Backbone as a chain_set.jsonl record, in Angstrom:
{"seq": "MTADLSELTGDYVLDPLHTRIGFVARHAMVTKVRGAFHEFEGTAHLDGSDPSRCTARLTIQAGSIDTGVAQRDQHLRTNDFLDVPNFPTITFVATAVEPRGDGEYRVTGDLTIKETTRPVSIDFEYTGNAVDPQGNLRVGLEGSVTINRKDFGVTWNAALEGGGVLVGEKVVLEFDVSAVRRNGQTQ", "coords": {"N": [[0.838, -1.17, 0.0], [0.542, 2.176, -0.858], [1.994, 4.861, 0.844], [2.394, 7.493, 0.213], [0.201, 9.613, -1.051], [0.35, 11.138, -3.35], [1.392, 9.52, -5.289], [-0.773, 8.219, -6.283], [-2.066, 9.771, -8.097], [-3.983, 10.281, -10.995], [-6.102, 9.087, -13.726], [-9.098, 7.3, -13.274], [-11.274, 4.403, -13.461], [-14.368, 3.009, -12.407], [-14.496, -0.28, -11.147], [-16.849, -2.432, -11.994], [-17.277, -5.033, -11.134], [-16.225, -5.211, -8.648], [-17.223, -3.191, -7.135], [-19.771, -1.729, -5.182], [-22.872, -0.225, -5.35], [-25.129, 0.756, -3.25], [-28.207, 0.805, -1.256], [-30.291, 1.679, 1.549], [-33.442, 1.499, 3.004], [-36.149, 2.354, 5.154], [-38.775, 0.131, 5.988], [-42.2, -0.272, 6.488], [-41.997, 0.912, 8.934], [-40.608, -0.669, 10.729], [-38.48, -2.287, 9.884], [-35.569, -2.685, 7.755], [-35.014, -2.342, 4.276], [-32.691, -3.538, 2.038], [-30.717, -2.897, -0.831], [-29.305, -2.807, -4.161], [-27.723, -1.27, -7.013], [-26.948, -2.69, -10.063], [-25.888, -2.041, -12.526], [-23.744, 0.304, -13.685], [-21.524, 3.053, -14.316], [-18.462, 4.713, -13.817], [-16.164, 7.43, -13.494], [-13.099, 8.951, -12.471], [-10.838, 11.539, -11.56], [-8.053, 11.475, -9.711], [-6.148, 13.406, -7.51], [-3.543, 13.154, -5.677], [-1.878, 14.962, -4.417], [-3.254, 17.341, -4.296], [-6.263, 17.358, -3.279], [-8.439, 19.038, -3.899], [-8.438, 19.253, -6.59], [-9.505, 16.967, -7.577], [-11.854, 15.021, -9.465], [-15.062, 13.541, -10.213], [-17.452, 11.297, -11.628], [-20.524, 9.618, -11.838], [-22.716, 7.321, -13.292], [-25.707, 5.723, -13.031], [-27.66, 2.971, -13.989], [-30.941, 3.094, -13.591], [-32.855, 1.083, -13.827], [-31.546, -1.197, -13.056], [-31.938, -1.75, -10.447], [-32.06, -3.71, -7.488], [-33.478, -5.547, -5.012], [-33.683, -8.067, -4.252], [-36.21, -9.075, -4.316], [-38.4, -9.715, -6.712], [-41.0, -8.689, -7.341], [-41.157, -6.37, -5.73], [-38.977, -4.963, -6.813], [-39.898, -4.476, -9.415], [-42.01, -2.715, -8.798], [-40.517, -0.579, -7.768], [-39.382, 0.336, -10.093], [-41.42, 1.609, -11.412], [-43.531, 4.558, -12.074], [-44.274, 5.276, -9.525], [-42.021, 5.301, -7.991], [-38.948, 5.288, -9.14], [-39.513, 5.645, -11.86], [-38.47, 4.475, -14.275], [-38.851, 4.122, -17.162], [-39.08, 6.779, -18.073], [-36.991, 8.109, -16.814], [-34.192, 6.927, -17.08], [-31.618, 6.97, -15.929], [-29.56, 7.645, -13.055], [-27.571, 10.173, -11.768], [-24.401, 11.331, -10.535], [-22.314, 14.047, -10.071], [-19.295, 15.192, -9.124], [-18.48, 18.218, -7.458], [-16.758, 19.317, -5.683], [-13.989, 18.382, -3.624], [-12.849, 17.7, -0.451], [-10.314, 17.258, 1.973], [-10.785, 15.579, 5.089], [-9.265, 14.729, 7.077], [-7.128, 12.13, 8.325], [-7.36, 10.116, 6.222], [-9.943, 10.535, 5.354], [-12.49, 11.96, 3.321], [-14.578, 14.53, 2.045], [-16.891, 14.49, -0.433], [-18.507, 16.593, -2.455], [-21.301, 17.153, -4.517], [-23.496, 17.132, -7.412], [-26.434, 15.422, -7.315], [-28.622, 13.656, -9.324], [-31.841, 12.593, -9.655], [-34.616, 11.375, -11.29], [-34.671, 13.667, -12.935], [-34.423, 15.697, -11.099], [-32.181, 17.722, -9.545], [-29.974, 17.971, -6.895], [-27.699, 19.299, -4.472], [-25.395, 17.204, -2.748], [-23.419, 15.924, -0.04], [-20.992, 13.57, 0.347], [-19.437, 11.528, 2.622], [-16.376, 9.983, 2.493], [-14.17, 7.258, 3.127], [-10.842, 6.571, 2.632], [-9.724, 3.468, 1.798], [-7.487, 2.156, 1.031], [-4.902, 0.975, -1.262], [-3.736, -1.068, -3.976], [-1.719, -3.128, -6.113], [-3.076, -5.144, -8.499], [-3.206, -8.686, -9.577], [-3.054, -8.437, -12.346], [-1.496, -6.273, -12.755], [-2.665, -3.803, -12.434], [-3.239, -0.688, -10.839], [-5.194, -0.258, -8.029], [-7.616, 1.562, -6.191], [-9.281, 1.948, -3.127], [-12.383, 2.994, -1.721], [-14.816, 3.902, 0.702], [-18.09, 4.978, 1.37], [-20.962, 6.937, 2.452], [-24.23, 8.445, 2.376], [-27.101, 10.112, 3.607], [-30.193, 10.694, 2.183], [-33.251, 12.506, 1.525], [-35.814, 11.021, -0.013], [-38.053, 12.268, -1.044], [-37.193, 14.789, -1.72], [-36.259, 14.419, -4.233], [-38.377, 13.922, -5.843], [-39.491, 11.436, -5.428], [-42.083, 10.261, -4.168], [-44.151, 8.492, -3.499], [-46.243, 6.643, -1.234], [-47.786, 4.645, 1.351], [-50.289, 4.623, 3.807], [-50.106, 3.108, 7.026], [-52.154, 0.848, 8.845], [-52.012, 0.963, 11.683], [-50.852, 3.401, 12.049], [-48.271, 5.58, 10.847], [-46.135, 5.027, 7.947], [-45.636, 3.082, 4.916], [-43.152, 3.235, 3.539], [-40.11, 4.627, 4.435], [-38.968, 8.058, 4.441], [-36.271, 8.737, 4.446], [-33.322, 7.677, 2.858], [-30.467, 5.746, 2.773], [-27.606, 6.019, 0.915], [-25.084, 3.927, -0.25], [-21.633, 3.418, -0.852], [-19.219, 1.338, -1.983], [-16.234, 1.249, -3.211], [-14.099, 0.211, -5.812], [-11.632, 1.393, -7.68], [-9.882, 1.568, -10.742], [-6.777, 2.506, -12.011], [-6.376, 4.015, -15.141], [-4.852, 2.554, -17.979], [-2.29, 1.938, -16.851], [-1.192, 4.308, -15.827], [1.174, 6.637, -14.608], [2.168, 9.116, -12.229]], "CA": [[0.0, 0.0, 0.0], [1.296, 3.414, -0.979], [1.79, 5.825, 1.912], [2.412, 8.801, -0.417], [-0.985, 9.681, -1.899], [0.658, 11.767, -4.636], [1.657, 8.436, -6.233], [-2.054, 7.716, -6.783], [-2.619, 10.726, -9.044], [-4.27, 9.74, -12.32], [-7.493, 8.899, -14.116], [-9.583, 6.0, -12.825], [-12.625, 3.945, -13.785], [-14.901, 2.069, -11.418], [-14.54, -1.692, -11.505], [-18.205, -2.824, -11.605], [-17.284, -6.351, -10.507], [-15.724, -5.097, -7.281], [-17.811, -1.98, -6.578], [-21.183, -1.866, -4.841], [-23.656, 0.992, -5.162], [-26.281, 0.206, -2.543], [-29.102, 1.695, -0.534], [-31.052, 1.127, 2.664], [-34.64, 2.294, 3.278], [-37.016, 1.817, 6.201], [-40.011, -0.466, 5.476], [-43.284, -0.504, 7.453], [-41.602, 1.524, 10.195], [-40.024, -1.637, 11.662], [-37.318, -2.998, 9.373], [-34.879, -2.024, 6.651], [-34.835, -3.05, 3.011], [-31.398, -3.23, 1.432], [-30.646, -3.229, -2.242], [-28.153, -2.292, -4.892], [-27.809, -1.091, -8.455], [-25.91, -3.559, -10.61], [-25.334, -1.5, -13.764], [-23.294, 1.678, -13.501], [-20.161, 3.332, -14.745], [-17.967, 5.911, -13.167], [-14.791, 7.845, -13.745], [-12.588, 9.923, -11.506], [-9.447, 11.968, -11.619], [-7.546, 11.651, -8.358], [-4.92, 14.179, -7.372], [-3.099, 12.867, -4.321], [-1.201, 16.124, -3.838], [-4.21, 18.431, -4.131], [-7.601, 16.773, -3.417], [-9.404, 19.972, -4.473], [-8.395, 19.083, -8.051], [-10.12, 15.692, -7.923], [-13.166, 15.052, -10.096], [-15.7, 12.222, -10.28], [-18.767, 11.235, -12.263], [-21.14, 8.302, -11.727], [-24.003, 7.151, -13.96], [-26.347, 4.467, -12.613], [-28.852, 2.564, -14.724], [-31.963, 2.952, -12.556], [-33.545, -0.189, -14.003], [-30.759, -2.305, -12.503], [-32.219, -1.832, -9.011], [-32.263, -5.098, -7.061], [-33.633, -5.744, -3.569], [-33.817, -9.499, -4.02], [-37.627, -9.437, -4.419], [-38.753, -9.271, -8.072], [-42.216, -7.87, -7.339], [-40.795, -5.063, -5.184], [-38.104, -4.291, -7.782], [-40.761, -3.978, -10.496], [-42.702, -1.533, -8.284], [-39.538, 0.499, -7.664], [-39.093, 0.829, -11.446], [-42.585, 2.331, -11.932], [-43.567, 5.988, -11.788], [-44.435, 5.482, -8.088], [-40.691, 5.503, -7.412], [-37.892, 5.796, -10.019], [-40.047, 5.934, -13.198], [-37.35, 4.109, -15.148], [-39.045, 4.4, -18.596], [-38.876, 8.194, -18.361], [-35.749, 8.576, -16.196], [-33.415, 5.683, -17.004], [-30.34, 7.063, -15.226], [-29.314, 8.463, -11.868], [-26.189, 10.626, -11.937], [-23.719, 12.14, -9.529], [-21.143, 14.729, -10.605], [-18.604, 15.883, -8.026], [-18.158, 19.627, -7.659], [-15.683, 19.675, -4.751], [-13.452, 17.336, -2.755], [-12.039, 18.298, 0.609], [-9.835, 16.304, 2.983], [-11.371, 15.752, 6.419], [-8.281, 14.215, 8.021], [-6.942, 10.703, 8.556], [-7.873, 9.289, 5.138], [-11.355, 10.796, 5.102], [-12.722, 13.033, 2.368], [-15.97, 14.881, 1.763], [-17.102, 14.733, -1.861], [-19.757, 17.304, -2.671], [-21.64, 17.15, -5.928], [-24.884, 17.21, -7.828], [-27.117, 14.141, -7.486], [-29.829, 13.819, -10.126], [-32.788, 11.475, -9.683], [-35.864, 11.804, -11.94], [-34.411, 15.016, -13.442], [-34.298, 16.652, -10.008], [-30.783, 17.79, -9.146], [-29.741, 18.625, -5.601], [-26.34, 19.068, -3.972], [-25.214, 16.298, -1.607], [-22.036, 15.726, 0.378], [-20.775, 12.175, 0.724], [-18.191, 11.319, 3.358], [-15.681, 8.775, 2.064], [-12.935, 6.843, 3.778], [-9.87, 5.909, 1.766], [-9.48, 2.171, 2.434], [-6.192, 1.623, 0.628], [-4.619, 0.737, -2.675], [-2.916, -2.251, -4.232], [-1.551, -3.535, -7.503], [-3.709, -6.459, -8.62], [-2.383, -9.646, -10.32], [-2.894, -8.019, -13.745], [-0.626, -5.109, -12.779], [-3.459, -2.575, -12.347], [-3.327, -0.019, -9.55], [-6.561, -0.115, -7.547], [-7.824, 2.397, -5.021], [-10.548, 1.639, -2.478], [-13.074, 4.035, -0.964], [-16.138, 3.552, 1.217], [-18.789, 6.171, 1.804], [-22.42, 6.893, 2.495], [-24.945, 9.696, 2.591], [-28.54, 9.95, 3.779], [-30.986, 11.679, 1.449], [-34.695, 12.396, 1.635], [-36.244, 10.662, -1.362], [-39.052, 13.231, -1.508], [-36.469, 15.909, -2.323], [-35.967, 14.05, -5.617], [-39.629, 13.59, -6.524], [-39.876, 10.043, -5.17], [-43.0, 10.619, -3.084], [-45.204, 7.503, -3.241], [-46.265, 5.98, 0.063], [-49.073, 4.101, 1.776], [-50.474, 4.712, 5.254], [-50.278, 1.844, 7.736], [-53.361, 0.815, 9.675], [-51.717, 1.37, 13.051], [-50.122, 4.662, 12.028], [-47.012, 5.54, 10.115], [-46.189, 4.808, 6.507], [-44.989, 1.865, 4.433], [-41.773, 3.469, 3.111], [-39.5, 5.792, 5.069], [-38.505, 9.117, 3.544], [-34.808, 8.751, 4.403], [-32.657, 6.572, 2.17], [-29.009, 5.799, 2.879], [-26.884, 5.55, -0.259], [-23.814, 3.337, 0.184], [-20.665, 3.284, -1.932], [-18.016, 0.551, -1.729], [-15.637, 1.518, -4.512], [-12.789, -0.21, -6.281], [-11.351, 2.13, -8.912], [-8.669, 1.102, -11.393], [-6.124, 3.564, -12.789], [-6.396, 3.714, -16.573], [-3.644, 2.353, -18.801], [-1.035, 1.894, -16.1], [-0.646, 5.658, -15.699], [1.944, 7.07, -13.46], [1.903, 10.529, -11.967]], "C": [[0.884, 1.233, 0.0], [0.968, 4.347, 0.172], [1.718, 7.238, 1.346], [1.257, 8.883, -1.419], [-0.716, 10.348, -3.234], [0.943, 10.71, -5.702], [0.378, 7.861, -6.84], [-2.674, 8.621, -7.828], [-2.803, 10.071, -10.405], [-5.759, 9.633, -12.563], [-7.901, 7.457, -13.836], [-10.962, 5.7, -13.385], [-13.07, 2.995, -12.675], [-14.856, 0.663, -11.976], [-15.905, -2.207, -11.062], [-18.284, -4.201, -10.941], [-16.863, -6.305, -9.047], [-16.178, -3.808, -6.599], [-19.285, -2.254, -6.298], [-21.778, -0.483, -4.64], [-24.973, 0.53, -4.547], [-27.131, 1.269, -1.881], [-29.811, 0.929, 0.567], [-32.231, 2.069, 2.901], [-35.49, 1.586, 4.329], [-38.318, 1.314, 5.564], [-40.969, -0.724, 6.626], [-42.914, -0.026, 8.857], [-40.862, 0.567, 11.143], [-38.753, -2.315, 11.173], [-36.686, -2.207, 8.241], [-34.858, -2.941, 5.438], [-33.515, -2.577, 2.432], [-31.425, -3.644, -0.034], [-29.414, -2.621, -2.86], [-28.537, -2.056, -6.341], [-26.652, -1.872, -9.053], [-25.275, -3.049, -11.902], [-25.013, -0.03, -13.558], [-21.911, 1.815, -14.113], [-19.736, 4.639, -14.105], [-16.521, 6.159, -13.523], [-14.388, 8.842, -12.673], [-11.177, 10.32, -11.904], [-9.041, 12.215, -10.173], [-6.256, 12.45, -8.407], [-4.489, 14.043, -5.921], [-2.389, 14.018, -3.635], [-2.169, 17.257, -3.529], [-5.625, 17.891, -4.344], [-8.635, 17.721, -4.019], [-9.446, 19.881, -5.996], [-8.965, 17.744, -8.504], [-11.479, 15.927, -8.578], [-13.744, 13.64, -10.08], [-17.064, 12.354, -10.941], [-19.25, 9.791, -12.197], [-22.472, 8.326, -12.453], [-24.523, 5.76, -13.631], [-27.53, 4.201, -13.525], [-29.928, 2.226, -13.691], [-32.69, 1.607, -12.642], [-32.801, -1.385, -13.445], [-30.967, -2.464, -11.003], [-32.579, -3.261, -8.635], [-32.32, -5.154, -5.538], [-33.746, -7.224, -3.226], [-35.257, -9.985, -4.076], [-38.14, -8.853, -5.735], [-39.968, -8.355, -8.089], [-41.931, -6.459, -6.803], [-39.929, -4.283, -6.182], [-38.912, -3.725, -8.944], [-41.499, -2.727, -10.049], [-41.746, -0.346, -8.202], [-39.201, 1.096, -9.023], [-40.239, 1.656, -12.032], [-42.533, 3.801, -11.567], [-43.88, 6.277, -10.324], [-43.096, 5.823, -7.427], [-39.733, 6.104, -8.448], [-38.35, 6.133, -11.44], [-38.985, 5.686, -14.272], [-37.617, 4.366, -16.631], [-38.78, 5.86, -18.969], [-37.551, 8.748, -17.836], [-34.812, 7.39, -16.0], [-32.111, 5.757, -16.223], [-30.438, 7.944, -13.986], [-27.856, 8.889, -11.992], [-25.694, 11.376, -10.709], [-22.48, 12.718, -10.181], [-20.519, 15.532, -9.47], [-18.303, 17.324, -8.419], [-17.034, 20.087, -6.735], [-15.265, 18.456, -3.945], [-12.595, 18.023, -1.711], [-11.594, 17.224, 1.591], [-10.441, 16.641, 4.338], [-10.424, 15.241, 7.497], [-8.286, 12.708, 8.093], [-7.613, 9.816, 7.5], [-9.345, 9.476, 4.84], [-11.499, 12.034, 4.226], [-14.221, 13.282, 2.253], [-16.045, 15.239, 0.289], [-18.484, 15.357, -2.007], [-20.034, 17.316, -4.166], [-23.128, 17.223, -6.146], [-25.421, 15.807, -8.097], [-28.411, 14.407, -8.242], [-30.606, 12.513, -10.138], [-34.085, 12.023, -10.274], [-35.788, 13.27, -12.37], [-34.447, 16.097, -12.366], [-32.86, 16.587, -9.516], [-30.665, 18.576, -7.852], [-28.293, 18.354, -5.192], [-26.367, 18.094, -2.783], [-23.731, 16.229, -1.296], [-21.896, 14.327, 0.934], [-19.435, 12.081, 1.432], [-17.614, 9.967, 2.978], [-14.478, 8.524, 2.954], [-12.069, 6.141, 2.739], [-9.481, 4.606, 2.457], [-8.184, 1.509, 1.971], [-6.053, 1.493, -0.87], [-3.735, -0.483, -2.794], [-2.763, -2.429, -5.734], [-2.103, -4.955, -7.599], [-2.836, -7.405, -9.459], [-2.172, -9.298, -11.8], [-2.02, -6.771, -13.876], [-1.35, -3.775, -12.714], [-3.415, -1.999, -10.936], [-4.791, 0.196, -9.215], [-6.57, 0.752, -6.306], [-9.194, 2.059, -4.459], [-11.081, 2.804, -1.67], [-14.412, 3.492, -0.489], [-16.802, 4.826, 1.69], [-20.281, 5.975, 1.839], [-22.965, 8.29, 2.72], [-26.422, 9.366, 2.754], [-29.239, 11.073, 3.033], [-32.455, 11.493, 1.809], [-35.208, 12.167, 0.223], [-37.253, 11.645, -1.921], [-38.411, 14.461, -2.137], [-36.181, 15.67, -3.799], [-37.222, 13.59, -6.36], [-40.069, 12.149, -6.378], [-40.783, 10.088, -3.939], [-44.031, 9.555, -2.725], [-45.078, 6.923, -1.836], [-47.653, 5.425, 0.309], [-49.13, 4.174, 3.296], [-50.651, 3.319, 5.834], [-51.478, 1.952, 8.666], [-53.126, 1.327, 11.088], [-50.99, 2.698, 13.158], [-48.791, 4.502, 11.339], [-47.236, 5.25, 8.642], [-45.387, 3.572, 6.117], [-43.5, 2.068, 4.126], [-41.243, 4.741, 3.767], [-39.022, 6.799, 4.038], [-36.987, 9.099, 3.392], [-34.283, 7.484, 3.744], [-31.162, 6.78, 2.33], [-28.426, 5.23, 1.592], [-25.497, 5.116, 0.195], [-22.907, 3.105, -1.024], [-19.449, 2.506, -1.43], [-17.292, 0.48, -3.068], [-14.275, 0.862, -4.667], [-12.577, 0.469, -7.627], [-9.985, 1.711, -9.432], [-8.076, 2.254, -12.215], [-6.037, 3.112, -14.238], [-4.987, 3.542, -17.135], [-2.33, 2.429, -18.053], [-0.387, 3.248, -15.92], [0.26, 5.774, -14.484], [1.627, 8.543, -13.263], [2.082, 11.315, -13.221]], "O": [[1.849, 1.325, 0.759], [-0.204, 4.601, 0.452], [1.057, 8.1, 1.926], [1.322, 8.297, -2.5], [-1.481, 10.146, -4.177], [0.758, 10.968, -6.891], [0.438, 7.099, -7.805], [-3.711, 8.278, -8.397], [-1.906, 9.396, -10.909], [-6.574, 10.03, -11.729], [-7.157, 6.518, -14.119], [-11.719, 6.604, -13.738], [-12.262, 2.278, -12.087], [-15.149, 0.446, -13.151], [-16.115, -2.406, -9.865], [-19.263, -4.498, -10.257], [-17.113, -7.245, -8.293], [-15.589, -3.385, -5.605], [-19.961, -2.926, -7.077], [-21.264, 0.326, -3.868], [-25.829, -0.02, -5.239], [-26.829, 2.461, -1.933], [-29.921, -0.297, 0.528], [-32.054, 3.284, 2.99], [-35.534, 0.357, 4.375], [-38.894, 1.985, 4.708], [-40.589, -1.328, 7.629], [-43.46, -0.511, 9.848], [-40.523, 0.962, 12.258], [-38.012, -2.871, 11.984], [-37.213, -1.176, 7.822], [-34.705, -4.156, 5.56], [-33.25, -1.378, 2.345], [-32.077, -4.617, -0.413], [-28.59, -2.005, -2.184], [-29.542, -2.572, -6.829], [-25.511, -1.738, -8.612], [-24.242, -3.564, -12.33], [-25.9, 0.779, -13.289], [-21.228, 0.829, -14.387], [-20.543, 5.541, -13.884], [-15.758, 5.237, -13.813], [-15.231, 9.489, -12.052], [-10.432, 9.542, -12.5], [-9.618, 13.064, -9.494], [-5.385, 12.2, -9.24], [-5.006, 14.733, -5.042], [-2.303, 14.053, -2.407], [-1.938, 18.043, -2.611], [-6.143, 17.951, -5.459], [-9.618, 17.258, -4.598], [-10.383, 20.376, -6.623], [-8.915, 17.42, -9.69], [-12.164, 16.905, -8.281], [-13.008, 12.662, -9.95], [-17.736, 13.379, -10.827], [-18.492, 8.858, -12.464], [-23.272, 9.241, -12.258], [-23.872, 4.754, -13.911], [-28.316, 5.106, -13.804], [-29.843, 1.209, -13.003], [-33.096, 1.059, -11.616], [-33.361, -2.478, -13.364], [-30.251, -3.229, -10.356], [-33.306, -3.942, -9.359], [-31.34, -4.849, -4.858], [-33.887, -7.592, -2.06], [-35.511, -11.177, -3.904], [-38.295, -7.638, -5.86], [-39.963, -7.341, -8.787], [-42.411, -5.473, -7.361], [-40.126, -3.082, -6.372], [-38.642, -2.617, -9.407], [-41.614, -1.773, -10.818], [-42.128, 0.777, -8.531], [-38.774, 2.248, -9.099], [-40.052, 2.333, -13.043], [-41.633, 4.251, -10.857], [-43.762, 7.429, -9.903], [-43.051, 6.543, -6.429], [-39.712, 7.323, -8.617], [-37.642, 6.84, -12.156], [-38.655, 6.57, -15.062], [-36.698, 4.795, -17.328], [-38.304, 6.141, -20.069], [-37.045, 9.743, -18.355], [-34.654, 6.902, -14.881], [-31.543, 4.719, -15.883], [-31.27, 8.846, -13.89], [-26.993, 8.062, -12.289], [-26.469, 11.969, -9.957], [-21.684, 11.989, -10.774], [-21.144, 16.441, -8.923], [-17.924, 17.611, -9.554], [-16.422, 21.128, -6.973], [-16.09, 17.6, -3.624], [-11.724, 18.829, -2.039], [-12.391, 16.378, 1.997], [-10.596, 17.809, 4.697], [-10.733, 15.308, 8.687], [-9.331, 12.076, 7.939], [-8.343, 8.883, 7.836], [-9.941, 8.657, 4.14], [-10.758, 13.009, 4.356], [-15.026, 12.357, 2.352], [-15.37, 16.153, -0.183], [-19.5, 14.725, -1.717], [-19.122, 17.468, -4.978], [-23.914, 17.357, -5.209], [-24.937, 15.098, -8.979], [-29.2, 15.27, -7.858], [-30.107, 11.474, -10.569], [-34.597, 13.036, -9.799], [-36.743, 14.023, -12.184], [-34.496, 17.285, -12.684], [-32.379, 15.526, -9.118], [-31.18, 19.686, -7.725], [-27.731, 17.311, -5.524], [-27.251, 18.162, -1.93], [-22.889, 16.446, -2.168], [-22.593, 13.944, 1.874], [-18.413, 12.509, 0.895], [-18.271, 8.936, 3.12], [-13.853, 9.453, 3.465], [-12.524, 5.225, 2.054], [-8.967, 4.628, 3.576], [-7.821, 0.437, 2.454], [-6.947, 1.845, -1.639], [-3.071, -0.884, -1.838], [-3.575, -1.94, -6.52], [-1.664, -5.853, -6.882], [-1.821, -6.969, -10.003], [-1.239, -9.792, -12.433], [-1.823, -6.267, -14.981], [-0.737, -2.727, -12.915], [-3.538, -2.732, -9.955], [-5.542, 0.761, -10.009], [-5.662, 0.693, -5.477], [-10.157, 1.9, -5.209], [-10.322, 3.516, -1.012], [-15.062, 2.718, -1.191], [-16.167, 5.662, 2.333], [-20.808, 4.986, 1.33], [-22.265, 9.189, 3.187], [-26.933, 8.447, 2.113], [-28.927, 12.249, 3.219], [-32.851, 10.451, 2.333], [-35.053, 13.028, -0.642], [-37.315, 11.847, -3.134], [-39.016, 15.107, -2.993], [-35.891, 16.612, -4.536], [-37.122, 12.935, -7.398], [-40.93, 11.686, -7.125], [-40.312, 9.969, -2.808], [-44.729, 9.708, -1.722], [-43.979, 6.735, -1.316], [-48.587, 5.706, -0.442], [-48.168, 3.84, 3.987], [-51.269, 2.453, 5.214], [-51.771, 3.02, 9.203], [-53.961, 2.051, 11.631], [-50.556, 3.082, 14.244], [-48.251, 3.399, 11.262], [-48.366, 5.231, 8.156], [-44.565, 3.079, 6.891], [-42.68, 1.195, 4.411], [-41.857, 5.803, 3.665], [-38.708, 6.441, 2.903], [-36.471, 9.415, 2.32], [-34.736, 6.376, 4.031], [-30.647, 7.864, 2.055], [-28.716, 4.092, 1.222], [-24.817, 5.835, 0.927], [-23.356, 2.655, -2.078], [-18.732, 2.975, -0.546], [-17.698, -0.269, -3.957], [-13.418, 0.942, -3.787], [-13.263, 0.156, -8.601], [-9.046, 1.522, -8.658], [-8.772, 2.892, -13.006], [-5.672, 1.972, -14.526], [-4.067, 4.289, -16.804], [-1.348, 2.944, -18.588], [0.84, 3.343, -15.866], [0.098, 5.079, -13.481], [0.895, 9.139, -14.054], [1.905, 12.533, -13.217]]}, "num_chains": 1, "name": "protein.A"}
């Protein structure tokens, strides 16, 4: 593992086989539903000497949502939730990166869901780097952010008989990232 982050400077792509873009939402006021998006692509420019010069972009195929329950996933794809036929992608474009100390970074950017764009700040932890058996430099990051789905036009719900609602407003977005430096770049 490289101790000098300047050695990590370069352009990266997300490795979809080793990256998870997930979410957690409250269901029926008593439990959590977990899921993930399986189709996405992302790029980043990392600058280990000056994190403010880092950039990142993520595009998620909304239809790839998977909670492990086909009927629920189909409902999530309808206009009640993500309206995949009309809004097939969810995007995040970083606008600022700031170090928070001890391998932690805050990535602020524009999150777009159903053509509604709002700024969000995601706290990431740098989890390390390694050269894989194919000679590729990989960088790991883990992060999460809580959003209110209603802020993005995802408003459907159903009242519960005993009070409360079927789907919580808060959704935690989770990012477990493995990014690969392009073409064996060096600084």
